[in-house]
C-alpha positions in Angstrom: -118.3 -42.2 -66.1 -121.0 -44.8 -68.0 -121.4 -43.9 -71.4 -125.3 -43.4 -71.2 -124.2 -40.5 -69.0 -122.5 -38.7 -71.6 -125.3 -39.0 -73.7 -127.8 -37.6 -70.9 -125.0 -34.7 -70.5 -124.6 -33.9 -74.6 -128.3 -33.9 -74.7 -128.5 -31.4 -71.9 -125.9 -29.3 -73.2 -126.5 -29.0 -76.9 -130.1 -30.2 -77.1 -133.0 -27.8 -78.4 -133.3 -26.2 -74.8 -129.9 -27.2 -73.5 -127.6 -24.9 -72.1 -125.8 -24.0 -75.1 -128.9 -22.9 -77.1 -130.3 -21.0 -73.9 -126.9 -18.9 -73.6 -127.3 -18.2 -77.6 -130.9 -16.9 -77.2 -129.8 -14.9 -74.2 -127.1 -13.2 -76.3 -129.9 -12.6 -79.1 -128.1 -15.1 -81.5 -129.7 -18.1 -83.5 -129.8 -21.2 -81.9 -127.9 -24.6 -83.5 -129.3 -28.0 -83.7 -126.5 -30.7 -83.1 -128.4 -33.7 -82.0 -128.3 -36.7 -84.5 -125.3 -35.3 -86.4 -121.9 -36.4 -86.8 -120.5 -33.9 -85.7 -122.0 -34.1 -81.7 -121.1 -38.1 -82.2 -117.3 -37.3 -82.7 -117.2 -34.5 -80.1 -118.8 -36.9 -77.4 -116.6 -39.7 -78.1 -113.7 -37.0 -77.9 -114.9 -36.0 -74.4 -115.4 -39.9 -73.2 -111.8 -40.6 -74.4 -109.3 -37.5 -74.3 -109.0 -38.5 -70.3 -107.7 -42.0 -71.1 -105.0 -40.1 -74.0 -104.1 -37.9 -71.2 -103.2 -40.5 -68.7 -101.3 -42.5 -71.0 -99.4 -39.5 -72.1 -99.0 -38.2 -68.7 -97.5 -41.4 -67.4 -94.9 -41.6 -70.2 -94.0 -37.7 -69.6 -93.3 -38.7 -66.2 -90.5 -40.8 -67.7 -89.2 -38.4 -70.0 -85.4 -37.5 -68.7 -85.3 -33.5 -68.1 -81.5 -33.7 -68.9 -82.0 -34.6 -72.6 -84.5 -31.2 -72.9 -81.5 -29.3 -70.8 -78.8 -30.6 -73.4 -80.8 -29.6 -76.4 -81.0 -25.8 -74.9 -77.7 -25.6 -74.0 -76.9 -26.2 -77.7 -78.9 -23.3 -79.0 -82.3 -25.3 -79.5 -85.4 -22.7 -78.5 -88.0 -24.4 -76.4 -90.4 -25.3 -79.0 -87.3 -27.1 -80.9 -86.4 -28.8 -77.7 -89.7 -30.1 -77.2 -90.2 -31.0 -80.8 -86.8 -32.8 -81.9 -86.5 -34.2 -77.9 -89.5 -34.8 -76.1 -92.3 -35.5 -78.8 -90.4 -38.7 -80.1 -90.5 -39.9 -76.5 -93.6 -39.3 -76.2 -95.1 -40.6 -79.7 -95.3 -44.1 -78.7 -97.8 -43.4 -75.7 -99.6 -40.7 -78.1 -99.7 -43.7 -80.9 -101.1 -46.2 -78.0 -103.8 -43.7 -76.8 -105.0 -43.2 -80.6 -105.2 -46.6 -81.0 -107.3 -47.8 -77.9 -109.4 -44.5 -78.6 -110.2 -45.9 -82.1 -111.1 -49.2 -80.1 -113.5 -48.0 -77.8 -115.2 -45.6 -80.6 -115.4 -48.4 -83.0 -117.4 -50.5 -80.4 -119.1 -47.5 -79.4 -122.9 -48.2 -78.5 -124.9 -46.2 -76.1 -123.5 -42.8 -77.4 -124.3 -43.7 -80.9 -127.8 -45.1 -79.8 -128.7 -42.0 -77.7 -127.4 -39.2 -79.9 -127.6 -40.5 -83.4 -130.2 -43.4 -83.2 -130.4 -45.7 -86.5 -129.3 -42.9 -89.2 -125.6 -43.0 -87.6 -125.9 -46.5 -86.6 -122.6 -48.3 -85.9 -122.3 -52.0 -85.9 -123.2 -52.3 -82.2 -126.2 -50.5 -82.7 -127.1 -52.6 -85.7 -126.5 -55.7 -83.4 -129.0 -54.1 -81.1 -132.0 -53.2 -83.6 -131.6 -56.6 -85.1 -131.9 -58.1 -81.5 -134.9 -56.0 -80.5 -136.4 -57.1 -84.0 -135.9 -60.4 -82.9 -133.7 -61.2 -86.2 -130.9 -62.9 -84.4 -129.3 -64.6 -87.5 -128.3 -61.0 -88.9 -127.5 -60.2 -85.3 -125.1 -63.0 -84.7 -123.6 -62.3 -88.0 -123.0 -58.8 -87.4 -121.6 -59.4 -84.2 -119.1 -61.9 -85.2 -117.8 -59.3 -87.8 -117.4 -56.9 -85.1 -115.6 -59.3 -82.9 -113.3 -60.6 -85.4 -112.2 -56.7 -86.5 -112.2 -55.7 -82.5 -110.0 -58.7 -81.8 -107.3 -57.5 -84.8 -107.2 -54.0 -83.4 -106.8 -55.4 -79.8 -104.0 -57.8 -81.0 -102.1 -55.0 -83.0 -102.4 -53.0 -79.6 -101.0 -55.8 -77.4 -98.1 -56.4 -80.0 -97.3 -52.5 -80.1 -97.5 -52.5 -76.3 -95.3 -55.5 -75.9 -92.5 -53.5 -78.2 -92.8 -50.4 -76.6 -90.1 -49.7 -73.9 -90.7 -46.3 -72.0 -87.6 -45.2 -70.5 -88.2 -44.5 -66.7 -85.9 -41.9 -65.0 -85.5 -40.7 -61.7 -85.0 -37.4 -63.2 -88.4 -36.3 -64.8 -88.9 -32.5 -65.5 -90.1 -30.2 -62.7 -93.6 -29.4 -62.0 -94.8 -25.7 -62.3 -96.9 -24.4 -59.7 -100.3 -22.9 -61.0 -100.2 -20.1 -58.7 -97.1 -17.3 -58.7 -95.8 -14.8 -60.7 -97.5 -14.3 -64.1 -95.8 -16.7 -67.0 -96.3 -17.9 -70.6 -96.2 -21.3 -68.8 -99.0 -20.6 -66.1 -100.7 -18.7 -68.8 -100.9 -21.4 -71.0 -101.7 -24.0 -68.5 -104.9 -21.9 -66.8 -105.9 -21.0 -70.1 -106.0 -25.2 -71.0 -107.6 -25.6 -67.6 -110.6 -23.1 -68.5 -111.0 -25.0 -71.9 -110.7 -28.2 -70.2 -113.4 -27.5 -67.8 -115.9 -26.4 -70.2 -115.6 -29.1 -72.3 -115.0 -31.8 -69.9 -117.1 -30.5 -66.8 -119.6 -28.7 -68.7 -121.8 -31.6 -70.1 -122.1 -33.4 -66.5 -122.6 -29.5 -65.2 -125.4 -29.3 -67.6 -127.1 -32.5 -66.7 -127.1 -31.4 -63.1 -128.5 -28.0 -63.7 -131.3 -29.6 -66.3 -132.3 -31.7 -63.3 -133.2 -29.1 -61.2 -134.5 -26.6 -63.8 -137.3 -26.0 -66.2 -139.6 -23.5 -67.5 -140.6 -22.1 -64.2 -136.8 -22.0 -63.2 -135.5 -24.0 -60.0 -137.6 -26.8 -59.6 -137.6 -30.4 -58.1 -140.2 -31.9 -60.3 -138.1 -34.2 -62.5 -137.0 -35.9 -59.0 -140.6 -36.4 -57.6 -141.6 -37.6 -61.0 -139.2 -40.4 -60.0 -140.9 -40.8 -56.9 -144.2 -40.8 -58.1 -143.4 -43.4 -61.0 -142.2 -45.6 -58.2 -145.4 -45.6 -56.7 -147.4 -46.5 -59.8 -149.4 -49.7 -60.3 -148.2 -50.2 -63.5 -145.6 -53.0 -63.9 -144.6 -52.3 -67.6 -143.3 -48.9 -66.6 -139.9 -48.2 -65.6 -139.5 -47.7 -61.7 -136.3 -45.6 -60.6 -136.0 -47.3 -57.1 -136.1 -50.9 -59.0 -133.5 -50.1 -61.4 -131.4 -48.5 -58.1 -131.9 -51.8 -56.5 -131.1 -53.8 -59.3 -127.9 -51.9 -60.1 -126.7 -52.4 -56.4 -127.3 -56.2 -56.2 -125.8 -56.5 -60.0 -123.1 -54.7 -58.4 -122.6 -57.1 -55.1 -123.1 -60.2 -57.8 -120.2 -59.1 -59.8 -118.0 -58.6 -57.1 -118.6 -62.5 -56.1 -117.6 -63.4 -59.2 -115.2 -61.0 -60.7 -112.7 -60.5 -57.9 -111.9 -64.2 -57.7 -111.4 -64.6 -61.2 -109.4 -61.3 -61.4 -106.9 -62.2 -58.6 -106.7 -65.9 -59.5 -105.6 -64.3 -63.3 -103.0 -61.8 -61.3 -101.7 -64.7 -59.5 -101.0 -66.8 -63.1 -100.1 -63.7 -65.0 -97.2 -63.2 -62.4 -96.0 -66.7 -62.1 -93.3 -67.6 -64.6 -94.2 -70.9 -66.8 -94.8 -71.8 -70.5 -97.8 -69.9 -71.6 -98.2 -67.3 -69.3 -97.8 -64.7 -72.0 -100.8 -66.5 -73.7 -102.8 -66.6 -70.3 -102.0 -62.7 -69.8 -103.5 -62.0 -73.4 -106.6 -64.0 -73.0 -107.1 -61.8 -69.7 -107.2 -58.8 -72.0 -110.0 -60.8 -74.3 -113.1 -58.9 -72.7 -111.7 -55.3 -74.0 -111.5 -56.7 -77.5 -115.6 -58.0 -77.0 -118.0 -55.3 -76.7 -121.0 -55.5 -74.0 -123.5 -56.1 -76.8 -121.9 -59.2 -78.2 -121.4 -60.5 -74.9 -124.9 -59.8 -74.2 -126.3 -61.4 -77.4 -123.8 -64.4 -76.6 -125.4 -65.1 -73.3 -129.2 -64.3 -74.3 -128.7 -67.0 -77.2 -126.6 -69.4 -75.3 -128.1 -69.6 -72.1 -131.2 -67.1 -71.2 -132.8 -68.8 -74.3 -131.2 -72.3 -73.1 -128.6 -74.7 -74.4 -129.6 -78.3 -75.3 -126.8 -80.7 -73.8 -127.2 -84.5 -72.8 -131.1 -84.3 -73.3 -131.7 -81.4 -71.1 -131.9 -77.8 -71.7 -130.2 -75.6 -69.6 -131.3 -71.9 -69.2 -130.2 -69.6 -66.6 -132.4 -66.4 -65.7 -131.9 -63.0 -66.8 -130.4 -61.4 -63.8 -127.9 -64.5 -64.0 -126.8 -63.5 -67.2 -126.6 -60.0 -66.5 -124.2 -60.8 -63.4 -122.1 -62.7 -65.6 -121.6 -60.0 -68.6 -120.9 -57.6 -65.9 -117.9 -59.9 -64.3 -117.0 -60.5 -67.8 -116.3 -56.7 -68.1 -115.2 -56.4 -64.5 -112.6 -59.2 -63.7 -109.7 -57.7 -66.1 -109.8 -54.5 -64.1 -109.2 -56.3 -61.0 -106.3 -58.4 -62.4 -104.6 -55.0 -63.8 -104.7 -53.8 -60.1 -103.8 -56.9 -58.5 -101.1 -58.2 -60.7 -98.5 -55.0 -60.3 -99.1 -55.3 -56.6 -97.9 -58.9 -56.7 -94.9 -58.5 -58.6 -93.6 -55.8 -56.5 -93.7 -58.1 -53.5 -90.0 -58.7 -52.5 -89.0 -62.3 -53.1 -86.9 -62.8 -50.3 -90.5 -62.7 -48.2 -91.6 -65.6 -50.0 -88.4 -67.5 -49.4 -88.0 -67.2 -46.2 -91.5 -68.5 -45.6 -90.8 -71.1 -47.9 -87.6 -72.1 -45.7 -89.4 -72.4 -42.9 -91.9 -75.1 -44.3 -94.7 -72.9 -45.6 -96.4 -74.4 -48.9 -97.0 -72.3 -51.9 -100.4 -72.1 -51.1 -100.0 -71.2 -47.5 -97.5 -68.4 -48.6 -100.0 -67.2 -51.0 -102.7 -66.7 -48.4 -100.8 -65.7 -45.6 -98.4 -63.3 -46.7 -98.7 -62.1 -50.6 -102.6 -61.7 -50.5 -102.4 -59.8 -47.5 -99.9 -57.2 -48.8 -101.8 -56.6 -51.9 -105.5 -56.2 -49.9 -105.3 -52.5 -50.9 -104.9 -53.1 -54.6 -107.6 -55.8 -54.4 -110.0 -53.4 -52.6 -109.3 -51.0 -55.1 -109.9 -53.7 -58.1 -113.0 -53.9 -56.4 -114.2 -50.5 -56.3 -113.5 -50.9 -60.3 -115.6 -53.8 -60.6 -118.3 -52.3 -58.8 -118.3 -49.1 -60.5 -118.1 -50.6 -63.8 -121.2 -53.1 -62.9 -123.2 -50.1 -62.0 -122.6 -48.3 -65.0 -122.2 -51.0 -67.6 -125.2 -50.5 -70.3 -124.4 -52.7 -73.3 -124.9 -56.0 -72.2 -127.8 -54.9 -69.7 -129.8 -53.5 -72.2 -129.7 -56.5 -74.4 -130.3 -59.2 -71.6 -132.9 -56.9 -69.7 -134.9 -56.7 -72.7 -138.8 -57.0 -72.0 -138.2 -57.6 -68.4 -137.8 -56.0 -64.7 -134.0 -56.6 -64.2 -133.4 -53.1 -65.6 -130.8 -50.9 -64.2 -130.2 -47.1 -63.8 -128.3 -46.9 -66.9 -131.0 -48.7 -68.9 -133.8 -46.6 -67.0 -131.9 -43.5 -68.0 -132.0 -44.6 -72.0 -135.9 -45.6 -71.5 -136.7 -42.5 -70.3 -134.2 -40.0 -72.5 -136.6 -41.4 -75.2 -139.7 -39.6 -73.9 -138.7 -36.9 -71.1 -135.4 -35.3 -70.4 -136.2 -34.0 -67.2 -136.6 -37.5 -65.3 -133.5 -38.8 -67.5 -131.3 -36.0 -66.1 -132.6 -36.8 -63.0 -131.6 -40.7 -63.1 -128.5 -39.6 -64.3 -127.6 -37.6 -61.2 -128.6 -40.7 -59.3 -126.0 -42.7 -61.4 -123.3 -39.9 -61.1 -123.4 -39.7 -57.1 -123.2 -43.7 -57.1 -120.5 -43.9 -59.6 -118.7 -40.9 -58.2 -118.8 -42.6 -54.6 -117.3 -45.8 -56.2 -114.2 -43.7 -57.7 -113.9 -41.9 -54.2 -113.4 -45.5 -52.8 -110.9 -46.2 -55.3 -109.0 -42.9 -54.5 -109.2 -43.7 -51.2 -107.8 -47.8 -50.9 -105.3 -47.7 -53.3 -103.1 -45.9 -55.8 -103.4 -48.2 -58.2 -104.7 -47.4 -61.7 -105.3 -49.1 -65.0 -101.6 -50.1 -65.5 -99.9 -53.4 -66.0 
């Protein structure tokens, strides 16, 4: 989910009139004030990054040979001892990888800190945004360069670690346990964890939906009516919801036109054997080490404001810069979906076509690309969803203009009225959710590589 939606969900859950305090008042207990504290920011980042760690660790767990655990049990080890001494060491590389990625993403966090903490708990990203807002571009640029260097160093460490990691695959993973059946410790633990996960991970999103249709008078649609009425206002300086939705969809379409060819091309290059291939593959990960705020600032200073060359000042419009920023963040997801599919094509198909006289380009167009269409479609869905939810670069490039998107509209609403912000968040939730339904339908791919 877009990070700005996480902020809205936590506002709706932990705000002064949020779900948590409403329940506490109903029980006759004193309310708590968590917004603007370090605690809520840490919890929000944990909410945002925990699924990433779970996905990486679950994939590694599928590669643990169950026979090693059974051998330990046959030698007298208890289930806990077998897990600690046999399973956990095999999972540790994946856990550390997830921890490092979590640190990188939290280090580059912007929207969550901006909405829940503001300048009092500002990260480098928030300070860069504040300096841009104050037109102090020199300080903003210096901070951005400092952050980019640190982020690149962390990402390089992750890539080196991933390159050394050798996850042992096996055809004998542990059997899955059905959640439904006779009562056992395993099922009780699984159901207990499921309840906690539901409250922690589904709670903020559910709170956002509930807050969008409730008020002091109970159930109400006034927040959605506000969005409709705001669209009809004659004041151009006010944020208009339909404009934000249309802009988001247009920028998403533009992102596909740029990011998909880039991502497919890099996928083709990264699956060919030649000197320098690893360097190309590493450079393809560069956008993960450069935050959207830094990308937005670079495009703002370099292209939106204009660049002198050959006696002419080259400039690009804000919407074009926004599409470019979104494409930079989206194309690696296309590459990561398409590259494994290309690498899995049977070499004999390519060799047969070449032996019949087809050129390498013809083989690519007629055989390889058609075979990876599902992966390309999944990459397109990822790219579109990322563009729809992108906030960091957009809020920099859309400042003072009408090129705002749904996430930017949410941020502008949240500083004034929470109700319309939650309603706009639900609209964004629906659009983003539909994008990932497409991902689930069109391919089994994930973010693997």
